N, C-alpha and C positions, 0 to 999 in steps of 0.2 A: 504494500500500500504506500500511500504518499507519506504517511507518518509512521515511522518505525519506533515503537515504544522502547525498544532496547538500545536505541541510538540517540543519545542526548543532543548531538549536533543536528540531527534531522528534526527533532522536536523543537529546538530553539529556532531553526530555520523556518519551520511552519508558523510559529508564533510571530516571528519578525515579519514574515510575508503577510500575514493577516493584519498586523499592525500597519504595514505600509499601505494597504488598501484603504484603511480608515484615514491615514495621514493624507493620502492623495485625494480622497473624497471630501476632506474637511472644508476646502474653499466653497464647496457647493452649498454650504449652510447659508451663505450670504445671497444666494441666487434668488430666494423668495423676496428679500428686501430690494434687490436690484430690479427685479421684474415689477414689483409693486410701485417703486419710486421712479423707475426709468432713469436711474442714476447709478453708474458703476463705481462711484468714488469709494464705496465701502470695501472694495476688493483691494487687498494689499498686494500691489503689483510686484514689488521685489521678491516677496515670498513665492508668488506665482511663477515668476521667471526662474528662480532658483530651483523650484520643484520641477519645472519642465527640463531644465538643464540636468539635474540629478537623475531624473527618470530616463532621459535620453542616453546618458552615459551608461547607466546600469543596463538599459535595454541593449545597447551596442555590445556591452560585455557579455550579456546573456546570449546574444546571437553569435558572438565569436566562440563562445564555449559550447553553443547549442544546448543550453541548459534551460529546460522548461520551468524549473523552479525559480529561476531568475527572470525569465522572459514574461511569464504570465502576469505576475503582479505589476511589472513595469509597463506592459502594454495596457493593462487596466488603468494604471496611474496616468499614463500619457493620454489615454482616451478621456479620462475624467478631467485632466488639466486643460484639454482643448475644448471641452464642452462649454 
């Protein structure tokens, strides 16, 4: 399976990847405010740009290693960041 209970590194990796999806989705909390007010000033752009940058680099690394455990959360993060 994806999570091997006998392997601490796999368990930590799974928890970190789950946390990444929440981290990458966090800016979506402000979308209701943006849509209601028609004003995107509440979006913290430096955090958004750094998130895109971080996700892109990790995705490239995952592609280079062809590692789905790295690629899947970062494709999700990049998709959420571009939404």
